[in-house]
C-alpha positions as CSV (number, residue, x, y, z in Angstrom):
1,Q,15.5,-1.5,12.9
2,V,13.7,0.5,10.3
3,Q,10.2,0.5,10.3
4,L,7.4,1.3,7.9
5,V,4.8,3.6,8.9
6,E,1.4,3.8,7.0
7,S,-0.9,7.0,7.4
8,G,-4.0,8.3,5.6
9,G,-6.5,5.5,6.5
10,G,-9.9,6.4,7.8
11,L,-13.6,6.5,7.3
12,V,-15.0,7.4,4.1
13,Q,-18.3,7.0,2.5
14,P,-18.8,4.9,-0.7
15,G,-17.8,6.8,-3.7
16,G,-15.1,8.9,-1.8
17,S,-11.4,8.9,-1.9
18,L,-8.5,8.2,0.4
19,R,-4.9,8.5,0.0
20,L,-2.5,6.1,2.0
21,S,1.0,6.8,2.4
22,C,3.8,4.7,3.6
23,A,7.4,6.1,4.7
24,A,10.2,4.4,6.6
25,S,11.7,5.3,10.1
26,G,14.9,5.3,8.5
27,S,16.8,4.5,5.2
28,I,16.1,1.4,3.1
29,V,18.4,0.8,0.2
30,S,18.2,-1.3,-3.0
31,I,14.4,-1.4,-3.1
32,I,13.2,-3.4,-5.8
33,Q,9.5,-3.6,-5.0
34,M,6.9,-1.6,-3.1
35,A,3.3,-2.6,-2.7
36,W,0.1,-2.3,-0.8
37,Y,-1.9,-5.2,0.5
38,R,-5.0,-5.6,2.2
39,Q,-6.8,-7.9,4.7
40,A,-10.5,-7.8,5.3
41,P,-12.0,-9.7,8.3
42,G,-12.1,-13.3,7.8
43,K,-10.2,-13.3,4.6
44,E,-6.5,-13.6,3.6
45,R,-4.2,-10.9,2.9
46,E,-4.3,-9.9,-0.9
47,L,-2.2,-7.8,-3.2
48,V,-3.8,-4.5,-4.1
49,A,-1.1,-2.9,-6.1
50,S,2.6,-2.9,-6.5
51,I,5.4,-0.9,-8.1
52,R,8.8,-1.9,-9.0
53,Y,12.1,0.2,-9.0
54,D,11.7,0.8,-12.7
55,G,8.2,2.2,-12.4
56,T,6.3,-1.0,-13.6
57,T,3.0,-1.2,-11.7
58,N,0.5,-4.0,-11.1
59,Y,-2.9,-3.8,-9.9
60,A,-5.5,-6.5,-8.5
61,D,-8.4,-6.6,-10.9
62,S,-10.6,-5.0,-7.8
63,A,-8.3,-1.9,-7.9
64,K,-7.9,-1.2,-11.8
65,G,-9.3,2.0,-12.8
66,R,-9.9,3.2,-9.4
67,F,-6.5,3.0,-7.3
68,T,-3.3,4.3,-8.4
69,I,0.1,3.5,-6.6
70,A,3.1,6.2,-6.9
71,S,6.4,6.3,-5.4
72,N,9.5,8.5,-5.2
73,G,11.2,6.7,-7.9
74,A,12.7,3.6,-6.3
75,D,12.5,5.1,-3.1
76,L,9.9,5.7,-0.2
77,P,7.3,7.1,0.3
78,V,4.9,5.0,-1.6
79,N,1.3,6.4,-1.9
80,L,-2.0,4.6,-2.8
81,Q,-4.4,7.0,-4.2
82,M,-7.9,5.2,-3.9
83,S,-10.9,6.6,-5.4
84,S,-14.6,5.3,-6.0
85,L,-14.3,3.4,-2.9
86,K,-16.7,0.6,-2.4
87,F,-18.0,-1.2,0.9
88,E,-15.7,-4.1,0.1
89,D,-12.6,-1.9,0.1
90,T,-12.9,-2.0,3.6
91,A,-9.8,-3.6,5.1
92,V,-6.6,-3.1,6.9
93,Y,-4.0,-1.9,4.5
94,Y,-0.5,-2.8,4.7
95,C,2.6,-1.4,3.1
96,Y,5.3,-4.0,1.9
97,V,8.8,-3.3,0.7
98,Y,11.4,-5.6,-0.7
99,S,15.0,-4.8,-0.7
100,S,17.8,-6.6,-2.1
101,F,20.5,-5.2,-0.1
102,R,22.4,-8.1,1.2
103,P,20.8,-10.1,2.8
104,P,17.5,-9.6,0.8
105,H,14.8,-8.4,3.1
106,T,11.0,-7.8,3.4
107,Y,9.4,-5.0,5.4
108,W,5.8,-4.8,6.3
109,G,4.0,-1.9,8.0
110,Q,1.8,-2.3,11.1
111,G,-1.3,-1.5,8.8
112,T,-3.9,1.3,8.5
113,Q,-7.6,0.8,8.8
114,V,-9.8,1.8,5.7
115,T,-13.6,1.8,6.4
116,V,-16.0,2.5,3.7
117,S,-19.4,3.0,5.2
118,S,-22.4,5.1,4.7
């Protein structure tokens, strides 16, 4: 079974930068969308940024201007470059992939912790 593996999380000071990366343990075909979500303690999981197979990107308002999502075309890996990090960016970040290959399937990574602290 193909799994998503995230890397790049860690501890960073406010104003700092981190780059998250997500790769697959095997091949995932017919990728329609890749995304990064996050979940802070006591809060629901929320979309941070997404990228479609055609390169169209979408960002949460909180991520606009600070985060950049990029992929290898319509394929993994998918990266999230985060800059100007704030305390409120502290969360577990999850990679998400949607494939239309019969049957359509969604994949989730295990999550990587990002902690913004001074």
